[in-house]
C-alpha positions as CSV (number, residue, x, y, z in Angstrom):
1,M,176.0,41.4,-82.9
2,D,177.7,40.8,-86.3
3,N,177.2,43.3,-89.4
4,F,175.2,40.5,-91.1
5,T,172.5,40.3,-88.4
6,N,172.6,44.0,-87.8
7,Q,172.0,44.7,-91.6
8,T,169.0,42.3,-91.4
9,I,167.4,43.8,-88.3
10,Q,167.9,47.4,-89.9
11,R,166.0,46.2,-93.0
12,F,163.1,44.6,-90.9
13,K,162.8,48.0,-89.0
14,Q,163.0,49.8,-92.3
15,I,159.8,48.0,-93.6
16,R,158.1,48.6,-90.4
17,E,158.7,52.4,-90.7
18,E,158.0,53.0,-94.4
19,N,154.7,51.4,-93.8
20,H,154.1,53.5,-90.8
21,F,153.6,50.8,-88.1
22,T,154.1,51.0,-84.5
23,Q,156.1,47.8,-83.1
24,S,152.9,46.4,-81.6
25,D,150.8,47.0,-84.8
26,F,153.4,45.5,-87.0
27,A,153.5,42.5,-84.5
28,K,149.7,41.8,-85.4
29,V,150.4,42.0,-89.0
30,L,153.2,39.6,-88.6
31,H,151.2,37.3,-86.1
32,I,153.9,37.9,-83.5
33,K,152.8,38.4,-79.9
34,N,152.9,41.7,-78.2
35,S,155.7,43.7,-80.1
36,T,158.7,43.4,-82.8
37,A,160.8,45.4,-80.1
38,D,162.9,42.2,-79.2
39,I,163.6,41.4,-83.0
40,E,164.7,45.0,-83.6
41,R,167.0,44.9,-80.4
42,G,168.6,41.5,-81.8
43,K,167.3,39.5,-78.9
44,T,165.0,37.3,-80.8
45,K,165.8,35.9,-84.5
46,I,163.3,36.4,-87.3
47,S,161.5,33.2,-87.9
48,G,160.5,31.6,-91.0
49,K,156.9,32.4,-90.3
50,V,157.7,36.3,-90.0
51,V,159.8,35.8,-93.3
52,S,156.8,34.4,-95.0
53,R,154.3,37.1,-93.6
54,L,156.7,39.8,-95.0
55,L,156.4,38.2,-98.4
56,Q,152.8,37.7,-98.3
57,E,152.0,41.2,-96.8
58,F,154.7,43.4,-98.4
59,G,156.1,41.4,-101.1
60,I,159.4,41.5,-99.6
61,N,162.3,39.4,-101.0
62,P,163.8,37.0,-98.3
63,L,167.3,37.3,-100.0
64,W,167.1,41.1,-99.8
65,L,166.1,40.9,-96.2
66,F,169.1,38.8,-95.3
67,G,171.4,40.8,-97.5
68,E,171.8,38.4,-100.4
69,S,170.1,40.4,-103.0
70,K,169.5,43.9,-104.2
71,Q,165.8,43.2,-105.3
72,K,163.7,44.1,-102.4
73,I,160.1,43.5,-103.7
74,I,159.0,40.3,-105.5
75,Q,155.7,40.8,-107.6
76,L,153.8,37.6,-106.4
77,Y,150.6,39.6,-107.0
78,T,149.7,39.7,-110.8
79,G,147.1,42.6,-110.4
80,D,144.1,40.7,-111.4
81,V,141.1,42.4,-110.2
82,S,138.5,41.4,-112.8
83,P,134.8,40.4,-111.6
84,K,134.7,37.1,-109.9
85,V,131.3,36.4,-110.9
86,V,129.5,37.8,-114.3
87,T,125.6,38.0,-114.1
88,V,123.3,37.5,-117.1
89,N,119.6,38.0,-117.9
90,S,117.3,35.2,-119.3
91,Q,118.6,35.8,-122.8
92,D,122.4,35.2,-121.6
93,N,123.1,38.8,-121.9
94,E,125.2,40.3,-119.3
95,N,123.1,42.6,-116.8
96,I,124.0,45.2,-114.3
97,V,123.5,44.0,-110.7
98,L,122.8,46.7,-108.0
99,V,124.5,46.5,-104.7
100,N,123.1,48.7,-102.0
101,V,124.9,49.7,-98.8
102,K,123.5,46.9,-96.8
103,A,124.5,44.3,-99.4
104,A,128.0,45.9,-99.9
105,A,128.8,44.8,-96.2
106,G,128.6,41.3,-97.3
107,Y,130.0,41.6,-100.8
108,P,133.5,40.6,-100.2
109,H,132.6,37.4,-98.2
110,N,129.9,36.5,-100.9
111,I,132.1,37.6,-104.0
112,Q,132.3,34.1,-105.7
113,D,128.8,32.9,-104.7
114,I,126.6,32.9,-107.8
115,D,123.4,32.2,-105.7
116,W,124.1,35.4,-103.5
117,Y,124.1,37.5,-106.6
118,Q,120.9,36.2,-107.8
119,Q,119.2,37.7,-104.7
120,L,120.1,41.1,-105.9
121,P,118.2,43.3,-108.2
122,A,119.5,43.6,-111.8
123,F,118.8,45.5,-115.0
124,D,119.5,45.9,-118.4
125,L,120.4,49.3,-120.0
126,P,120.3,49.0,-124.0
127,L,122.4,52.3,-124.3
128,P,125.6,52.4,-126.3
129,E,127.5,53.5,-123.2
130,Y,127.0,50.0,-121.5
131,R,127.9,47.9,-124.3
132,N,131.1,45.7,-124.8
133,A,131.9,45.8,-121.0
134,T,130.6,44.4,-117.5
135,Y,129.0,47.1,-115.1
136,R,127.9,46.8,-111.7
137,G,125.9,49.5,-109.6
138,F,126.8,50.3,-106.0
139,Q,125.3,52.7,-103.5
140,V,127.5,55.1,-102.0
141,E,127.9,55.2,-98.3
142,G,128.9,58.3,-96.2
143,D,130.0,61.5,-97.3
144,S,133.7,60.9,-97.9
145,M,133.2,61.7,-101.8
146,L,131.3,64.9,-101.5
147,P,130.7,67.3,-103.4
148,V,130.7,64.9,-106.4
149,L,129.0,61.9,-104.9
150,E,126.2,62.2,-102.2
151,P,125.5,59.7,-99.7
152,K,123.0,57.0,-100.8
153,E,123.5,58.1,-104.4
154,W,124.2,55.2,-106.9
155,V,127.2,54.8,-109.1
156,I,127.6,52.6,-112.3
157,G,131.1,51.2,-112.6
158,R,132.8,49.6,-115.5
159,A,134.9,46.2,-114.6
160,V,138.6,46.6,-114.6
161,T,140.7,43.6,-115.1
162,N,144.1,44.5,-113.9
163,L,145.6,47.2,-111.8
164,S,147.8,48.3,-114.7
165,E,144.8,50.1,-116.1
166,L,144.4,52.5,-113.2
167,A,143.6,56.1,-114.5
168,A,144.9,59.1,-112.5
169,N,141.9,61.0,-112.5
170,A,139.1,58.2,-112.3
171,I,137.1,57.3,-109.3
172,Y,136.6,53.7,-108.4
173,V,134.6,51.4,-106.4
174,V,137.2,49.4,-104.6
175,V,136.4,45.9,-103.3
176,L,138.8,44.8,-100.5
177,E,139.2,41.9,-98.7
178,D,136.7,43.1,-95.9
179,S,135.0,46.3,-97.4
180,V,133.7,48.1,-100.4
181,V,134.7,51.8,-100.8
182,V,134.5,54.6,-103.4
183,K,137.6,56.4,-104.0
184,K,140.5,57.8,-106.1
185,I,143.4,55.8,-106.5
186,R,147.1,57.1,-106.6
187,K,150.0,54.6,-107.3
188,N,153.1,54.8,-105.2
189,E,156.7,54.3,-106.0
190,E,156.5,51.2,-104.1
191,A,154.8,49.1,-106.7
192,S,153.0,47.0,-103.9
193,L,151.2,50.1,-102.4
194,L,148.1,52.2,-103.6
195,T,146.7,55.2,-101.9
196,L,143.0,55.8,-101.7
197,I,141.8,59.3,-101.6
198,S,138.6,61.0,-100.7
199,L,137.1,64.1,-102.4
200,N,136.0,65.4,-99.1
201,T,139.1,67.0,-97.6
202,E,138.1,66.1,-93.9
203,Y,139.2,62.4,-94.9
204,L,142.8,61.6,-95.1
205,P,144.3,59.4,-97.9
206,Y,145.3,56.0,-96.6
207,T,147.7,53.4,-98.1
208,I,146.8,49.8,-98.9
209,Q,148.7,46.8,-100.1
210,T,147.8,46.1,-104.0
211,H,146.7,42.5,-103.0
212,Q,144.1,43.7,-100.7
213,V,142.2,44.8,-103.8
214,V,139.8,41.9,-105.2
215,E,137.8,43.7,-107.5
216,L,137.8,47.2,-109.1
217,W,135.1,49.1,-110.9
218,E,135.9,52.4,-112.7
219,V,133.0,54.7,-112.1
220,N,131.6,56.2,-115.4
221,S,128.0,57.5,-114.2
222,K,126.0,58.0,-111.2
223,L,122.2,57.9,-110.7
224,S,120.7,60.3,-108.1
225,F,117.3,60.2,-106.5
226,N,115.2,62.1,-103.9
227,I,114.7,59.5,-101.6
228,D,114.1,58.4,-98.0
229,A,117.5,58.2,-96.4
230,N,116.0,56.3,-93.7
231,S,114.6,53.5,-95.8
232,D,116.8,51.1,-97.7
233,T,113.7,49.4,-98.9
234,T,112.0,52.5,-100.3
235,S,115.2,53.6,-102.0
236,L,115.8,50.3,-103.7
237,K,112.1,50.3,-105.0
238,Q,112.2,53.9,-106.3
239,L,115.6,52.9,-108.1
240,Q,114.1,49.8,-109.6
241,D,110.9,51.8,-110.9
242,A,113.1,54.5,-112.3
243,M,115.5,52.1,-114.2
244,I,112.5,50.0,-115.5
245,A,111.0,53.3,-116.7
246,L,114.2,54.4,-118.4
247,T,114.7,50.9,-120.1
248,S,111.1,51.1,-121.4
249,E,111.5,54.7,-122.7
250,V,114.9,53.5,-124.6
251,R,113.2,50.6,-126.1
252,S,110.4,52.5,-127.2
253,L,112.6,55.0,-129.1
254,K,114.6,52.2,-130.7
255,T,111.2,50.7,-132.2
256,N,109.7,54.2,-133.5
């Protein structure tokens, strides 16, 4: 094996180890059957499809992989995480759509479906804290953000347009390609990686690729109610009643 080939193999292995993949798991990410062991032994050449997957998933510069460049990462992803759909009321003013736990399961798959959003409850909050930005409500699932956020509580998030706006101590609703989670976010030295952190120390941090983030909402408030945890319908009805009452009270204060 010549030095050129050996360097390429070592860099390939380095990518796997830096991302904490086994050879079998790395093979799944790269759409290779069984394992990457034969590549790392020099028995199988790295195909064009594998090079393409390395670029898509990890931002790996093909020229770096083959020893022709010192630049390891290519920033294909611009960091755009702005809302894919913005909802408005009958007066064409933006409102706050509420996404409960059940709806959140289908959120990533319907993220650009305008008709799907129309099935969700939405409210106007005539408060200064909710002006000049886009907001969305999400129901918290699980206990990973205890003690700050209880299961079934609701958080209101302000839309973030780009990952460059990330704040170190903020809590975010992170819409991924296949799920919606509420976490703190830590940037990594590797620009293509982010670490998602739970407040409940029983849950370990985990790392994702930046391109996996589809939308991002910075949590600025929460709504907590004493509700029946076994009834999604009841909880949503109580939330609707409470929000309507709050809106009426605010409007009454403005007219007095």
